[in-house]
Backbone bond lengths (Angstrom), bond angles and torsions (degrees), N, CA, C in turn:
res aa  C-N    CA-C-N  psi(-1)  N-CA   C-N-CA  omega(-1)  CA-C   N-CA-C  phi
1 M - - - 1.429 - - 1.498 115.31 -
2 T 1.281 116.85 131.62 1.517 119.85 179.03 1.515 109.53 -115.39
3 W 1.278 113.70 150.01 1.455 119.93 177.22 1.435 113.02 -87.02
4 D 1.405 120.22 122.14 1.414 125.06 -171.70 1.569 106.49 -101.70
5 W 1.371 113.76 105.41 1.436 118.56 175.68 1.447 114.62 -66.48
6 N 1.378 120.72 -26.67 1.452 123.50 177.67 1.438 109.46 -65.06
7 A 1.377 118.57 -39.61 1.461 118.88 -179.86 1.487 107.37 -65.79
8 V 1.343 122.20 -36.67 1.454 124.32 -179.78 1.553 108.80 -62.42
9 S 1.348 116.63 -43.61 1.511 121.46 -176.83 1.506 107.29 -67.15
10 E 1.292 116.25 -35.13 1.582 119.32 -179.16 1.504 108.94 -71.28
11 F 1.321 117.03 -33.28 1.414 123.50 -176.98 1.558 114.61 -76.68
12 L 1.308 116.90 -31.11 1.460 121.03 -176.84 1.460 118.62 -50.27
13 P 1.353 120.24 -45.31 1.485 117.64 175.88 1.616 113.69 -60.22
14 R 1.325 115.24 -36.90 1.398 117.68 179.18 1.569 109.56 -72.57
15 L 1.300 114.47 -33.28 1.489 119.32 178.34 1.571 107.60 -61.88
16 W 1.326 116.81 -41.75 1.382 120.04 -173.41 1.564 107.20 -66.21
17 D 1.353 116.69 -42.88 1.493 120.50 173.09 1.511 110.34 -53.64
18 G 1.245 114.43 -46.58 1.542 119.01 -175.36 1.494 110.23 -68.54
19 V 1.296 122.05 -35.41 1.464 126.83 178.56 1.525 105.87 -66.42
20 L 1.288 119.99 -45.25 1.455 120.00 -175.07 1.502 108.22 -68.28
21 L 1.363 121.46 -37.57 1.376 123.97 -179.87 1.510 111.11 -70.85
22 T 1.366 117.32 -38.95 1.445 118.98 175.56 1.506 114.28 -62.33
23 L 1.367 117.00 -45.77 1.474 121.81 177.20 1.552 110.87 -60.96
24 Q 1.323 115.51 -39.96 1.461 118.56 -179.34 1.555 109.95 -65.83
25 A 1.269 117.11 -41.92 1.500 120.64 177.53 1.510 109.14 -67.85
26 L 1.304 115.97 -34.51 1.537 117.97 -176.20 1.591 109.50 -72.38
27 V 1.359 113.74 -46.45 1.539 114.64 -178.28 1.515 112.25 -66.29
28 L 1.372 116.82 -44.74 1.442 118.02 -178.37 1.543 109.14 -67.54
29 G 1.282 116.20 -45.23 1.486 121.34 -179.45 1.572 108.77 -58.49
30 S 1.267 118.39 -39.45 1.428 121.30 -175.61 1.598 109.22 -68.45
31 L 1.372 116.13 -42.20 1.396 120.85 -179.73 1.527 110.32 -62.46
32 I 1.320 114.70 -37.32 1.511 119.17 179.43 1.570 107.15 -68.33
33 A 1.363 112.13 -46.99 1.523 116.35 -177.37 1.510 112.26 -56.65
34 F 1.438 114.53 -45.59 1.471 117.77 -173.19 1.451 108.35 -70.18
35 A 1.392 117.41 -48.28 1.473 118.65 -175.20 1.556 112.61 -65.96
36 L 1.275 116.81 -47.56 1.457 121.21 -179.25 1.568 111.76 -69.71
37 G 1.258 117.61 -30.41 1.415 122.41 177.67 1.550 109.46 -62.48
38 L 1.368 116.06 -40.14 1.436 118.39 -178.83 1.557 112.13 -70.84
39 V 1.341 111.96 -33.29 1.448 118.33 -179.17 1.613 105.18 -69.44
40 W 1.332 118.89 -43.17 1.503 118.61 176.96 1.538 109.99 -61.17
41 A 1.330 116.54 -41.95 1.434 115.08 -177.04 1.529 116.14 -67.18
42 L 1.347 116.13 -35.55 1.486 120.31 174.69 1.472 111.88 -73.16
43 A 1.218 119.69 -33.68 1.469 124.38 179.66 1.533 110.28 -68.04
44 Q 1.364 114.55 -41.20 1.504 117.55 176.84 1.521 113.56 -65.19
45 R 1.334 117.60 -19.72 1.367 119.06 176.22 1.476 117.61 -93.36
46 S 1.334 112.17 6.62 1.473 116.71 178.10 1.525 113.01 -69.92
47 S 1.311 109.83 144.43 1.531 116.40 -179.35 1.515 108.35 -75.23
48 L 1.321 120.66 -12.59 1.404 123.17 -178.57 1.577 109.65 -84.68
49 K 1.261 120.42 112.11 1.482 121.06 -179.78 1.521 108.01 -60.01
50 A 1.271 122.12 -35.83 1.447 123.64 -176.17 1.592 109.50 -63.82
51 V 1.294 117.56 -16.61 1.477 123.66 172.62 1.558 114.43 -94.63
52 S 1.334 112.98 -52.67 1.416 119.25 -169.32 1.553 107.73 -71.86
53 W 1.286 122.70 -42.29 1.423 122.28 -174.74 1.539 110.68 -66.22
54 P 1.291 120.65 -52.09 1.454 115.70 178.89 1.512 116.31 -59.36
55 V 1.365 115.03 -41.00 1.514 117.12 176.67 1.456 111.55 -62.97
56 T 1.314 122.74 -39.60 1.389 126.92 175.90 1.588 110.51 -57.67
57 A 1.304 115.02 -46.44 1.477 122.67 179.65 1.581 109.67 -63.25
58 V 1.283 114.83 -44.59 1.417 115.32 -175.09 1.595 111.05 -67.60
59 T 1.357 116.47 -41.33 1.395 124.06 -178.13 1.552 108.54 -64.32
60 E 1.348 116.10 -44.11 1.426 116.19 176.38 1.422 117.43 -65.60
61 F 1.365 116.08 -34.09 1.502 119.55 175.26 1.549 108.36 -63.81
62 I 1.282 116.52 -46.91 1.495 118.04 -172.37 1.605 107.12 -70.68
63 R 1.369 119.31 -38.16 1.375 119.84 -178.74 1.538 112.62 -67.98
64 N 1.302 115.52 -29.15 1.534 120.28 -177.32 1.497 116.69 -96.44
65 T 1.345 116.40 10.48 1.448 121.25 178.27 1.512 107.44 -117.84
66 P 1.334 122.00 146.84 1.446 122.61 -177.39 1.546 113.91 -63.90
67 L 1.289 118.36 144.58 1.393 122.37 178.20 1.588 113.00 -64.86
68 L 1.271 113.53 -27.00 1.470 119.72 177.04 1.531 110.64 -68.60
69 V 1.286 117.15 -40.02 1.546 121.20 174.51 1.420 110.57 -62.98
70 Q 1.333 118.69 -43.26 1.454 124.34 177.40 1.560 114.63 -57.64
71 L 1.368 110.03 -43.04 1.460 114.75 179.77 1.554 110.36 -70.34
72 F 1.250 118.09 -38.72 1.501 119.43 175.13 1.552 111.18 -63.35
73 F 1.291 116.07 -36.55 1.478 119.33 179.75 1.524 109.77 -64.33
74 L 1.330 115.16 -49.89 1.502 121.68 -178.46 1.585 108.74 -61.39
75 Y 1.256 119.21 -42.51 1.475 119.24 -167.26 1.575 109.08 -92.29
76 F 1.303 115.54 -31.92 1.550 113.82 -175.45 1.546 112.50 -107.23
77 V 1.247 117.60 -30.29 1.533 123.08 -176.84 1.485 113.35 -88.59
78 M 1.336 114.69 -45.84 1.504 116.12 -178.11 1.584 118.38 -56.46
79 P 1.376 115.89 -29.86 1.438 116.38 173.71 1.531 114.98 -62.17
80 E 1.350 118.71 -24.29 1.422 127.41 175.17 1.562 108.57 -66.20
81 W 1.334 117.08 -24.86 1.403 120.74 177.61 1.557 115.53 -101.87
82 G 1.307 109.74 9.81 1.503 117.74 173.07 1.579 112.18 90.28
83 I 1.347 113.14 10.71 1.526 119.96 176.62 1.463 111.30 -113.32
84 T 1.328 117.25 108.75 1.492 119.57 -177.63 1.563 108.82 -112.94
85 L 1.237 111.73 128.68 1.493 121.36 179.09 1.535 114.82 -117.39
86 T 1.291 116.59 140.51 1.500 116.39 177.94 1.632 105.13 -67.68
87 A 1.275 111.41 165.37 1.472 115.07 177.83 1.543 109.63 -59.26
88 L 1.241 121.96 -46.47 1.453 118.27 -179.56 1.543 111.61 -64.93
89 A 1.267 116.60 -39.46 1.504 115.83 -178.94 1.567 109.60 -68.46
90 A 1.288 117.72 -36.55 1.449 118.06 173.37 1.440 114.52 -65.16
91 G 1.365 116.96 -37.56 1.480 120.78 175.73 1.483 111.00 -62.82
92 V 1.368 118.05 -50.43 1.442 126.24 179.76 1.551 109.23 -53.83
93 V 1.326 113.26 -57.09 1.515 113.67 -179.99 1.549 117.10 -64.00
94 G 1.258 114.09 -35.70 1.472 118.67 172.42 1.528 115.07 -60.02
95 L 1.339 115.65 -53.03 1.494 119.71 176.47 1.557 109.03 -57.70
96 G 1.325 115.92 -50.23 1.495 118.70 -177.08 1.534 110.22 -61.93
97 L 1.316 119.63 -49.01 1.470 119.23 -177.51 1.474 113.14 -63.00
98 H 1.339 116.74 -40.63 1.491 122.67 -177.77 1.521 108.70 -66.94
99 Y 1.318 119.64 -43.54 1.445 119.78 -171.22 1.678 108.17 -85.85
100 S 1.300 113.41 -17.12 1.485 114.88 172.94 1.518 114.57 -59.90
101 T 1.396 114.61 -32.07 1.384 114.16 -179.97 1.533 112.91 -72.42
102 Y 1.263 117.77 -22.67 1.483 122.68 174.05 1.497 112.90 -82.82
103 T 1.351 119.92 -39.91 1.334 116.68 171.89 1.495 115.36 -67.65
104 A 1.273 119.52 -23.73 1.491 122.00 174.53 1.564 108.94 -60.99
105 E 1.242 115.60 -39.69 1.598 117.59 178.72 1.570 108.83 -71.37
106 V 1.314 116.79 -31.71 1.448 116.82 176.39 1.537 110.85 -67.67
107 Y 1.308 114.70 -47.05 1.496 121.95 173.68 1.539 110.34 -52.78
108 R 1.345 117.54 -47.74 1.429 125.55 -177.28 1.487 108.39 -57.00
109 A 1.347 117.22 -52.64 1.466 121.66 173.81 1.475 116.38 -55.25
110 G 1.335 116.89 -42.55 1.403 118.32 176.68 1.594 114.85 -63.99
111 I 1.351 114.74 -38.42 1.445 117.47 178.54 1.469 110.71 -71.35
112 D 1.288 118.61 -37.03 1.541 119.74 -179.48 1.525 106.31 -71.30
113 G 1.346 120.82 -22.27 1.509 121.42 178.02 1.461 116.91 -78.82
114 V 1.325 113.43 -9.22 1.528 116.47 -179.80 1.569 103.50 -72.64
115 P 1.458 116.77 130.52 1.412 119.62 -173.62 1.623 109.82 -59.00
116 A 1.264 115.05 151.29 1.442 119.24 178.87 1.510 114.45 -63.90
117 G 1.326 112.59 -29.73 1.506 120.49 176.89 1.546 110.89 -56.77
118 Q 1.335 117.18 -30.35 1.490 117.81 -177.16 1.536 106.98 -71.18
119 W 1.360 115.89 -43.55 1.421 116.76 175.85 1.545 115.12 -60.72
120 E 1.307 113.67 -38.72 1.477 118.87 -177.97 1.568 110.03 -71.73
121 A 1.297 118.58 -27.09 1.413 123.49 -177.93 1.579 104.64 -76.13
122 C 1.283 118.01 -42.55 1.529 120.58 174.08 1.472 110.99 -59.28
123 T 1.318 117.98 -43.61 1.512 120.25 178.30 1.490 111.74 -60.19
124 A 1.404 113.40 -44.86 1.457 117.35 -176.29 1.497 112.37 -70.69
125 L 1.277 120.49 -22.73 1.487 124.97 174.09 1.511 115.28 -90.81
126 S 1.345 111.61 0.66 1.496 119.46 176.43 1.556 110.25 56.37
127 L 1.304 114.25 35.63 1.469 116.79 171.11 1.508 114.20 -68.50
128 P 1.319 115.82 138.65 1.504 122.56 176.86 1.548 106.20 -58.76
129 R 1.337 112.16 149.94 1.526 117.31 177.31 1.466 114.81 -52.82
130 S 1.363 114.40 -42.42 1.493 118.22 -176.34 1.547 108.32 -67.02
131 R 1.277 116.77 -36.83 1.540 122.29 178.81 1.556 109.42 -66.92
132 T 1.315 113.30 -44.41 1.508 116.58 179.07 1.507 110.82 -59.54
133 W 1.308 120.52 -42.77 1.464 121.74 179.45 1.526 112.69 -73.36
134 S 1.300 117.58 -39.98 1.427 116.35 -174.82 1.575 117.00 -83.99
135 A 1.289 112.51 -26.64 1.447 116.08 -177.80 1.480 115.93 -103.33
136 V 1.323 118.19 -20.77 1.468 123.36 -172.88 1.494 112.46 -119.79
137 I 1.343 119.71 -58.40 1.454 121.30 -169.09 1.502 110.40 -78.78
138 L 1.302 120.18 -55.17 1.526 120.19 -173.47 1.546 111.72 -64.46
139 P 1.370 121.32 -40.05 1.439 112.97 178.54 1.547 114.24 -62.21
140 Q 1.286 117.15 -32.31 1.497 120.60 178.61 1.591 109.58 -72.80
141 A 1.351 115.04 -43.43 1.432 118.73 -176.07 1.584 108.75 -67.57
142 I 1.261 116.91 -43.18 1.490 118.35 -175.21 1.485 108.23 -69.30
143 R 1.317 119.98 -34.35 1.453 121.11 -177.12 1.550 107.68 -66.11
144 R 1.373 116.37 -29.22 1.431 116.76 -176.42 1.546 111.66 -80.99
145 V 1.375 118.22 -24.82 1.415 122.58 -172.69 1.513 114.97 -101.39
146 V 1.358 118.46 -1.72 1.489 120.24 179.35 1.467 113.57 -54.08
147 P 1.329 123.74 -46.31 1.473 122.11 177.80 1.493 113.02 -55.69
148 A 1.351 115.11 -46.85 1.447 118.15 -177.93 1.536 111.30 -63.23
149 L 1.323 119.11 -39.72 1.421 126.27 176.08 1.570 108.97 -56.29
150 G 1.343 111.50 -47.83 1.451 117.28 175.94 1.518 114.62 -52.66
151 N 1.292 115.20 -41.00 1.530 118.81 -176.82 1.523 107.91 -68.44
152 Y 1.361 121.61 -27.56 1.438 122.78 173.87 1.427 113.11 -70.87
153 I 1.343 121.38 -27.63 1.414 122.27 175.51 1.615 110.15 -67.19
154 I 1.353 116.86 -37.79 1.409 117.90 177.86 1.507 109.79 -71.25
155 A 1.353 118.56 -36.32 1.451 120.72 177.69 1.548 110.92 -63.78
156 M 1.295 115.40 -41.56 1.482 123.21 176.09 1.536 111.59 -57.48
157 L 1.374 112.55 -44.55 1.533 118.14 178.12 1.509 110.78 -57.75
158 K 1.384 114.99 -43.23 1.512 119.47 -177.32 1.529 110.61 -70.03
159 D 1.347 117.67 -24.49 1.479 121.20 176.59 1.452 114.73 -89.86
160 S 1.337 119.73 -6.85 1.471 121.12 -172.85 1.563 106.73 -67.85
161 P 1.282 126.78 -21.53 1.478 119.35 -178.76 1.530 109.15 -65.59
162 M 1.294 121.12 -18.78 1.430 122.01 179.97 1.523 112.94 -61.31
163 I 1.359 116.18 -26.81 1.422 116.94 -177.75 1.548 110.51 -70.89
164 A 1.345 117.52 -12.36 1.516 116.63 178.47 1.529 112.03 -67.70
165 I 1.408 114.54 -22.16 1.365 119.97 -179.10 1.482 110.62 -63.49
166 I 1.283 121.11 -30.83 1.447 125.31 177.46 1.442 117.93 -94.10
167 G 1.316 113.06 6.82 1.494 118.52 175.43 1.541 116.99 106.09
168 A 1.371 115.63 -7.61 1.505 117.33 177.13 1.525 110.32 -81.85
169 L 1.328 114.77 107.01 1.484 122.20 -169.00 1.467 109.00 -80.50
170 E 1.339 115.11 79.33 1.526 115.10 170.82 1.538 105.12 -82.09
171 M 1.311 114.61 -155.16 1.453 118.29 -167.65 1.542 110.55 -61.73
172 L 1.381 115.49 -49.30 1.490 113.99 -179.83 1.384 112.60 -67.48
173 G 1.322 123.29 -36.48 1.465 123.29 175.80 1.490 111.19 -57.31
174 Q 1.338 116.20 -47.63 1.428 118.57 177.28 1.499 119.40 -57.49
175 A 1.413 110.13 -38.74 1.413 119.04 178.81 1.510 112.15 -67.88
176 R 1.341 116.53 -44.42 1.425 122.52 176.57 1.592 112.83 -58.83
177 Q 1.311 114.01 -44.40 1.362 120.47 178.56 1.600 113.82 -62.44
178 F 1.351 113.30 -43.24 1.394 121.03 174.76 1.515 111.78 -61.68
179 S 1.321 118.42 -45.04 1.415 125.74 177.39 1.536 111.70 -58.00
180 A 1.291 118.75 -45.01 1.384 123.32 179.53 1.586 114.97 -63.21
181 E 1.365 108.91 -32.11 1.513 115.45 -176.58 1.514 109.07 -82.37
182 T 1.297 118.25 -35.93 1.467 120.84 -171.15 1.564 113.94 -108.12
183 F 1.326 117.56 -12.27 1.404 124.70 -177.42 1.580 111.75 63.20
184 Q 1.305 112.46 29.15 1.569 121.34 176.48 1.464 109.29 -120.86
185 P 1.298 119.70 85.61 1.502 118.44 -177.66 1.515 112.42 -84.38
186 T 1.334 119.45 -23.24 1.432 120.85 -171.74 1.416 115.13 -64.19
187 E 1.402 120.82 -43.63 1.510 122.68 -177.71 1.546 109.00 -70.18
188 P 1.304 122.01 -53.50 1.465 118.18 -173.86 1.530 113.77 -62.58
189 I 1.337 113.57 -40.85 1.497 118.13 179.77 1.495 113.46 -65.00
190 T 1.332 115.89 -41.83 1.431 121.82 173.24 1.427 113.24 -61.53
191 V 1.384 120.38 -43.53 1.446 122.92 -177.64 1.493 110.32 -64.88
192 I 1.367 118.32 -44.56 1.517 116.46 179.01 1.469 115.74 -67.64
193 G 1.406 115.20 -26.68 1.469 116.11 173.26 1.514 111.70 -62.35
194 V 1.433 113.05 -44.63 1.551 116.79 179.04 1.457 110.01 -65.09
195 V 1.380 122.09 -35.30 1.424 122.00 179.53 1.498 114.40 -70.31
196 F 1.318 118.58 -34.10 1.460 124.77 171.41 1.570 111.54 -59.60
197 I 1.305 113.15 -41.99 1.467 117.17 -179.56 1.589 107.58 -72.08
198 L 1.244 118.44 -39.10 1.510 121.96 -178.93 1.556 108.27 -63.84
199 I 1.389 116.81 -26.84 1.458 115.88 -179.94 1.445 110.79 -92.73
200 A 1.344 120.23 -39.37 1.483 122.20 -170.50 1.474 110.64 -83.21
201 Y 1.291 119.97 -33.05 1.468 117.07 -177.03 1.464 115.19 -71.00
202 P 1.373 121.10 -46.21 1.421 122.59 169.32 1.509 115.38 -53.20
203 A 1.342 113.07 -39.55 1.490 117.82 -178.37 1.546 110.91 -66.06
204 S 1.341 113.62 -39.18 1.510 118.02 179.58 1.527 105.90 -66.93
205 L 1.320 121.49 -40.45 1.492 120.72 -179.02 1.571 108.24 -65.14
206 L 1.421 117.67 -36.64 1.450 118.58 -179.26 1.570 105.36 -66.68
207 M 1.309 119.11 -42.04 1.465 118.07 -177.81 1.496 111.96 -62.34
208 R 1.402 119.62 -34.27 1.425 121.20 177.98 1.513 113.87 -70.82
209 A 1.227 112.21 -38.50 1.570 117.53 173.61 1.558 110.24 -65.44
210 L 1.208 117.26 -43.51 1.489 120.29 176.88 1.597 112.29 -60.43
211 E 1.393 110.45 -39.21 1.486 110.98 179.65 1.476 109.94 -70.98
212 R 1.387 121.87 -39.57 1.436 118.40 178.21 1.523 110.67 -64.51
213 R 1.297 122.35 -27.65 1.356 122.61 -179.21 1.590 112.25 -77.15
214 L 1.250 112.50 -33.63 1.526 117.64 -179.91 1.540 114.94 -75.55
215 V 1.299 114.39 -26.37 1.446 121.35 -175.02 1.577 109.53 -87.97
216 R 1.324 117.27 -3.73 1.501 118.38 179.96 1.560 108.41 -67.35
């Protein structure tokens, strides 16, 4: 077997398209996961069982079903109900929704880790509940969980190739398509493996540095 640099040069334009789509899905999916995860975490702490129980049931269902099944549901089943999403939109929503159930647990742990004295001080100062959460509890909780949230960004990056199954041609999708057309799988698959490392490893180092900074 010989390495074909011509195949690499031919694949690079497609690789760039795949990188852009991957990063787009990653950024948008992360925003959904982080925002919705906080909503899930707060809803699960509600004193109203009509709120906390259904939210808990939904998050458990999503967390315990495969991401691939959820992507297929969003892209192939939702149109039967009158909701049609593009492949990229379905991928973004699927990634964000799936990982929001994990970030919800991260937020929950962060909130539970806020010292009881902070709650007592807010009560003693007669702070409104909204003020207690926005000014005291959430800033401390989120500061504690930022490194863990960052780890889920890397996990989402590694799961992003799944969206190629529904037609969103991220890096792996571009590589598979190129391989099918040229019968040269070695070069494109190897290249995207290297690109994933070049993205994920610096991100993991950044998360470690951020964690050390936050625990000072």
